[in-house]
Structures are given as structure tokens and as C-alpha cells.
N, C-alpha and C positions, 0 to 999 in steps of 0.2 A: 504494500500500500504506500509505503514511503517513496518508493521509486516512481509510482504513479503520480504522486503529488509533485515531485520534483519535475517530472515530465510536463505536467500541466503548468506549473509555475514557469518553467523554462519556455514553454510554448507561448505563454502569456507575455513574458518579457520580450521574447523575440518578436511577437506580434506588435507590441508597443514600439519597439525600436524600428522595426520595418515600416510601420505606419508613420513614424516621425520622419524617417529618411524620405519616404515618399512625399510627405507634405512639404518638406524643404525643397525637394526637387521640383515639385509642381509650382511652388511659389516662385522659384527662380525662373521657371519657364514662362510665367505669366507676366513678366515685366513688359510694360507697354513702351514702345519706342516713340519718343516725342518727335514729331516731324519738325524739320527745319523751319524757322520763320523766314519771311521774305528777306529781311535784313541779313540773315545768316546765308541764305542762298546767294544773294548779291555779293556779299563779302567773299564767299568761296569762289564764285565765278570771276570776280575781279582779281583775286590772288592767283588764279591759274591762267589769266588772259595774257596772250602775247600782244603787247601794246605797240603801236606805231604812232609817232607824233603826226600832227596835221601837216607840218612842214615836210617831214620825210615821206608821207603819203603823196603829197602834191608833187614832190620831186620824182618819186617812183612813177606816178601816173603820167608824167610828161615824157618819161624815157622808156616805159614798157607798156605793152598792150595786152599781154597775156595774164589777165587777172579778172576777177569778178568783184564788183562793188555792190554791196547790199545795204539798202536803207531799210532798217527793220521797224520804222515808225509806221503809224497808221496811214492809210491812203490820203486822208485830208491833210495830214502834216506834210507828207511828201509833196503833194500838189502845191502847197504854199511855198515850198522852196527846198531844193535838194542839191547835193553835190553832183556836178555834171558827170554823166556816164553811169550813174547808179541805177539799179533796178529796185523797185519797191516790193519787198516781201515782208509783210507785217510779222512781228514777233509771234503773235498767236497762231500763225499758219505756217511758219518757217519749216517745221518738221514735216509737214505734209506737202510742201511745194515740189513740183516737178520741174521748176525753172532752173534748178541747179542739180546736177547729177554726177559730175566728175569729181570724185573725192580727192583727186590729185591737183585740182585747180588751186591757185592762190586766191583766197577769199579775204576781202576786207569788209568789215561790217561796222555800221554805226547806227546810232539813234540820236535822240536829242542830247543826251549826256552818256556817261559810261555805264549806267546801271542796266538799262534795258539791252544795250548792245552787248554787255558782258554776259547776260543770261542767254542771248541769242548765240554768241560765240561758243559758250559752253555746250549748248544744245547741239551745234554742228560738230563739235569735237566728239561728243557722245555718239553721234551718228557716223563717226570714223572719217570725217573730213580731215585731211592731214595738215593743211596749211591755212589756218584761220587766224587772222589778226584783227584786233579791235582798234579803230581809229580813236586815239586818246583825246577825249574832250567832245567827241561826236560832232553833231551839227552845230552846237554852241561854239565849240573850238574852231570849226571851219568858218563860221560867220565872223568870229572875232579876228581871224587872220586873213580871210579872203572874201570879204562881203561882196566884192565885184564878181566872184565866180559862183554864182547861184543860178540854177535853172528853176523855173516854175512850171506848173501845169502837170498833166499826167505824163506818164512815160512815153517815150517815142518808140513804141514797140510795133507800130503799125495797127494797133488795136484802138478802137474808139474808146473814149472814156465811158465808164459805166453810166447808164441812164437810170435816173430815179423813176420808179414806177409807183403810182399811187394805188393803194389797195381799194377795191370796190367793196362797199358794204352791202349787206342784204342777204347774206347766207348763200344757199344753193342757187346758183345761176342768176343771182340778181343783185 
């Protein structure tokens, strides 16, 4: 009978220890991962960005033709004024755009300042584009240095500017 009691006590202790270990393991697995804040995302993107100054980009653009220049601002911002030769691919649609496809192209990207541009550059790097540089200071930097070198209007792609269409009210067919 004594051996039986020891077996039961030992089994009870083992069960308590095993349960405790299991609870600790489950508690460790249930840690929630806090998502990055926007400020943290921007700081991380800026830290990893390959920057080129406005002056260096201007010099490069005057002496080389084999590069892609992306303005990642919204279409209305682009229409108000952009760096000559740039194409508009808004930041929110950049990852889905078919307008850039060669991952070996030299890509220069800008927005109004470095924040949105850095996020766009980081996205392209994640998509395995090899040569992506952020124009330091973005459109603000370009305007400060070269206010005479600004184009306005929609892109010269041969496509007409988007036409605004008013929605009709009245439900089905009317």
C-alpha cells in the first residue's frame, strides 16, 4: 500500500510540474507582436535608403539617360509640378504598377519630402529592385535648388488625362 501511495503522490507531483511547464510554454507563445508605428516604419526606411542629393541627381540626369525617375506623390500633386522626365506612380499603387518591371534599372524616387519617398524606396527594395535611390529632400529640395526646372500638367505618356465622370443617381438604370 505504501508503494501505491508513493506512486500516486509521484504521479500527482509530476502532473503539477508538467502542467506548470506547459502553462509557461503557452504563455511564452502567446506574446503579441506590437506592429511598427508609422514613425518607426519611416525611420527604418530612411536609415536603409540610398540617398542622392538634388544636385548630384541633376548632374546625373544631364549626363545619363538610362534611369527611371518616379514621383510617388498623388496625381494632383504631380500635375501641379514635377521634376522633368519623371513618371507618376503614387505610393499607394507602386507595388502593383506594371510601369516598371526591370529590376536591374537604376531607379530614382521622390515625393514631397523624404518620408513618403523612403517608404516607396523600401517597398521597391523588398520587391528585389536592385538599384533604388531616394532623391534627398524630394520635390521640396528640387524646388529650392531648381525652381526654373519644373514641369506641370499630366505626364507626357501619350495618354489623355483622366476625365472626371459624375455619378448618376437613381439606382437601377436611372
